[in-house]
N, C-alpha and C positions, 0 to 999 in steps of 0.2 A: 864693758859694763854700761848699761843705760842709766843715766843719771836723771834726777828730778822728775821721776815718773809720778811719785806720790799717788794721790787718789784721782788723777785726771780721768775724766770721762771722754770717750771718743765717740762722736756721732758722725756718720757719713750722710751727706745730702747728695742725692742723685738728681741732676737736672734733666727732666724729660718732658718739658712743656713745649718743645718746638714742633713745628708742622712739617719740617723736612722738605721744603719746596724744591730744593736743588736736586732731590732724588727723583723728581719727575713722577711722583706717585701720589695718590689721593690720601693714603694712610700715613701717619707720622712714621718717620724712619726708625724710631726706637722699637717699633713693633715688627720690623723686618726680621725674618728668621734666618739664623745661621745654623744649619742642621736642624735640631729639634727645639732650640731655644731662641727666643727673641733677643735682640741686642740689649734690651733693657735687662732681661733676666741674667744674661751673661755678665753684664757690668755689676749687677748687684751681687751675684755669687762670688765674683772676684774680691769684693769688699768683705763679704761675710766669711771668707776663708781666713781673714785676719781676726783672731779671737779677741783682740783688744777693742775692736769696734763693737760697741754695745747696742747700737741701733742704727738703722738705715731708713732715712726719710726720703721717699720718692716724690719729687715735686712734678705734678702734671697739670695740664690746663684744666680749669673748672669744668669745661665741657667734655673732658676726656673720661670715658667710662671703661676703656679697654684695660687700663692698668689694674683696676680692681677685679677684673675677671681672671687675672693671673694668680696662680697659687704658688706662693714662695715657700710655703710650709715652714715658716720661721716667724715667731712672734716678734723678732727684732725689726721686721720690715713693716713700715707704715706708709700708706699711700696718702699724700696730701694734695688735694685738688686746689692748690693756691697759686698756680703758675701765673706769671705776668706776661706783658707784651714783649719784654726784652729778657735776655738771659740774666742781666743784673737784677732786674725786679723779681724774677723767679727765685733767685738765690736769696734776696732780701726777705721775700715772703716765707721761704723755707726756714730761714734763720728765726724769724718771728714765731713760726709755728712750733719750732723745736723747744722754745722756752728754756734757754740755757741758764746755767748757774755759773758762779765765779769759777775760773780756772778750767772750764770745759774747753776742749779742742773740737774743731770741726774739720772734716775733709769734704771738699766739694768735688764731685766727679760728674763728667758728662756721660749720659746714657749712650751717646754715639761713639764711645770708646770701649767696645766689647772685648778687646784683646788685652786688656789690662792683666798683668801678672800679679798674683798675690804677693810674690816675693818683692816686687817693687813697692807695693803698699806698705809692707813691713819695713822696707828700707827707708821710706819717707817718714814713717812714724818714729822709727829709731833715731833718725837724724834730727828731726824737729824736737823731740823730747830731750835728747841728749844735750842739745844746744839751747833749749828753752826758747826756741825761735821758730817762726813759721817759715814754710818753704813750699816748693812745688817740684813735681817731676818734670824733667826737661831733657832734651838731647841736643848735643852739639850740632850746629849747622854744617853740613858737608858740601852742599851744592854751592856753585858760584851764583851770587845774587846780583841782579840787574835792577837799576832804578829806571822806571818808565818815564818817558817824556810826554808832553801833551799830545803829540801826534802818534803815539803808540810805538815809538822806537825806543831803544835802550840809550839812555843819556849817559850813564856811567855804571861802573861795577862797584858794588858795595862790599867793602872788606868784610870777610866772614870771621875774622879773628875775634874771639870773645862773644860770638853770637850763638844763642841757644834758641831752640824751638820749644815753646811752652807746651806742656801736656797737663792732664789731670790724672789723679786727684791733686788738689792744692790744699795744704793744711795750715790752719792758723788758730790762734786763740779766738774763741767765738765772739767775745765782746769786742776784741780789737777789730775783727773783720766787720762786725755790725757797724761800728763807728766809721770805719774807712769807707764802706759802701754808701752810707748815708751822705758822707761829704763828697764822694766822687761823682755821684749821679749815675744815670743809666747808660752812659756812653762807654763805660769800661767793658772790655770783652772777657776779662778773667779777674779772679780775686786778687792775684798778685799785682795787677795794675792798680787796683784800688789801694792796696797797701803801700805801693810805691808812691802814689799821690799823697798818702798820709805821712810820708817821710821814712817809711820802713824800707829795708833792703832784704827781701826774702831769700832764703837759702835755695840754691840751685842743686837739686838732688838728681844725679844722672839716672835716667830711666832706661827704657828699652825702646828701640826704634819701631818695634812691632805694635806699640801702643798707639795705633793710628786712630784718627778721627774719621768716621764714615760720614762723608758729606755728599758724594756723588755715586752713581751706580758702580763705577769702576772701583771705588773704595770698598764697596761691599764684596766684590769678587776677591779683592786682596785680603780682606778680613777672613773670608771663608778659607782661603788658602793658608793663612797664618794659623788659624785654629785647627785646620785639618792636619797640618804638619805637627802642631803641638800635641794633638791627640795621639799622634803616632810616635811621640817621644822626642820630637825635635823642636827645640825652642827657638 
C-alpha cells in the first residue's frame, strides 16, 4: 500500500535545452528520430504513461522553435522556452516556470533518455511517496573502474562496491529542490547532487540498464536496438 499520497501533485520537467555537440550534428540531439518519433517525444510519452503525472513541462532553449512544431496531442504538455546555459540553470528556470505550490513533487528527466520504461517511473513515484522522501532511478555499477593519472594511464582501480550510476527521472519535493539548486550553484550535474549538498540522502531506486543516455552516435544505435526489441515484446 502506498502511504502519504494525499493530494500531492506530480509535475515532470523534461530538460531539452542542450545542443548535443558530442553527437556531431548541427541539430540538437533530442530531435533525432528513433523510428517515427524523436527522442524528446519518446521521453515525454514514457512520462505521460504514468497517470499520476498531471503535467509535463518541456524546457528548451529560447531560440529553439522545433519543440513547438511537435504535436503531443495532450493538454498536459507545455513547451517552455526558458532553457539556460547549463543543465542546472535550465532545471531552475523550469522550476520557476512551473509555479509550484506546497507539497508538490517534481520529476526531472533528460530528453536524451528515450528508453525510459513507464514501469520504472511508477516504481520511483511509489517509492518516494511511500517514504515521503526524494530519490532517483539508478543502476548498480558492474564494470571495473579505473582512476586516470595525469599522463593518461590507470593509476589505480576504484572499488565498485556500493557504486551506482545515476539515471533520470529524479524526484523530489519541488520547494526542497528549488532551495537546494539555489544553494548548490550551476556546477551540479543532476538534482540528487544538489540535494546531497543540502544535506539530504536521496533514495536509490533500482532502475533498468536500458534507460541509457544518448550522448554519442553509437548511443543512438543502441537506443534504436533497445526500442526495436521492446516493440517486439522483449524488454
